[in-house]
N, C-alpha and C positions, 0 to 999 in steps of 0.2 A: 088496576090498570090492565091486568090480563083479561078481565071480562070484557072491557071495552075493545081490546084488540081482537078478541074472538068475534064480537058483534060486527066489527068493521070488516073482518075477513070472511064472514060466513053469511052475510045478510044481503038481500036485494032491495030492501026497503030504504030508499034514499034518505028519508027523514030520520029514521032510526040510526043509520050510519053517520049522518051529519051530527046528530046529538052525541053519539058515542065518541066521535072524533073530537068534538069540542071539549067534552069531559076529559078525554085522554090528554089533550093539550094542557088543560088546567092542572091535571094531576102530575104531568111531567114537569111543569114549571114549579109546582109546589115541592116536588121531590128534589129537584136541583137546588132550589133555594134552601131547603132544610139541610141538604148535604153540605152546601157551602157554609152555612151557619155552624154546623157540627164541626167542620174542619177549622173554621175561624176560632172557635172557642177551645180548640185543642182537646176535645172530648175523647175519652178512651173508654172502651168497654171490652168485655170478653168476646164480643162479636167482631172486633177488629183484628183478631189474631189470625 
């Protein structure tokens, strides 16, 4: 996700920025969905501390 944010903020090529923006939107949705599923299943790990 960070790479796409960098591309969006530092590029003048509109096609490249649009592609990165679309990829970022998909990645954010996937992240949120995975996070909801993680919380729904009451998963715990050492990373939650």
